[in-house]
C-alpha positions in Angstrom: -49.9 0.7 -81.0 -47.2 3.0 -82.2 -45.7 3.9 -78.8 -41.9 4.2 -78.7 -41.7 2.3 -75.5 -43.5 -1.0 -74.7 -43.9 0.2 -71.1 -46.2 3.0 -72.3 -48.4 0.6 -74.2 -48.6 -1.8 -71.3 -49.5 0.9 -68.8 -52.2 2.4 -71.0 -53.9 -0.8 -72.2 -53.5 -3.4 -69.5 -54.9 -1.6 -66.4 -58.3 -3.2 -66.7 -59.0 -6.5 -64.9 -61.4 -9.3 -65.2 -63.9 -7.5 -62.9 -63.9 -4.5 -65.2 -64.5 -6.8 -68.2 -67.3 -8.6 -66.5 -69.0 -5.3 -65.6 -68.7 -4.1 -69.2 -70.2 -7.3 -70.4 -73.1 -6.9 -68.1 -73.7 -3.3 -69.4 -73.6 -4.6 -73.0 -76.1 -7.3 -72.2 -78.4 -4.8 -70.7 -78.1 -2.5 -73.8 -78.8 -5.5 -76.1 -81.9 -6.5 -74.0 -83.3 -2.9 -74.2 -82.6 -2.8 -78.0 -84.5 -6.0 -78.5 -87.4 -4.7 -76.5 -87.6 -1.5 -78.6 -87.4 -3.3 -82.0 -90.7 -4.1 -83.6 -91.6 -7.8 -83.2 -93.0 -8.2 -86.6 -93.3 -6.1 -89.7 -96.5 -4.1 -89.9 -97.9 -3.8 -93.4 -101.0 -2.1 -94.6 -103.1 -3.7 -97.2 -105.7 -1.7 -99.1 -108.6 -3.6 -100.7 -110.6 -1.9 -103.4 -114.1 -2.9 -104.0 -115.2 -3.0 -107.6 
């Protein structure tokens, strides 16, 4: 990561545990579910018929 001391890198990037990761995955799953609910289910097209 560019730190001059491996201890700095380890202290900065390894403080999260499995519980933190599980909570984040739950949040991401909720966001994905909401995104899917907001997306249109099928494409809406408009067809215009002209009578001759």
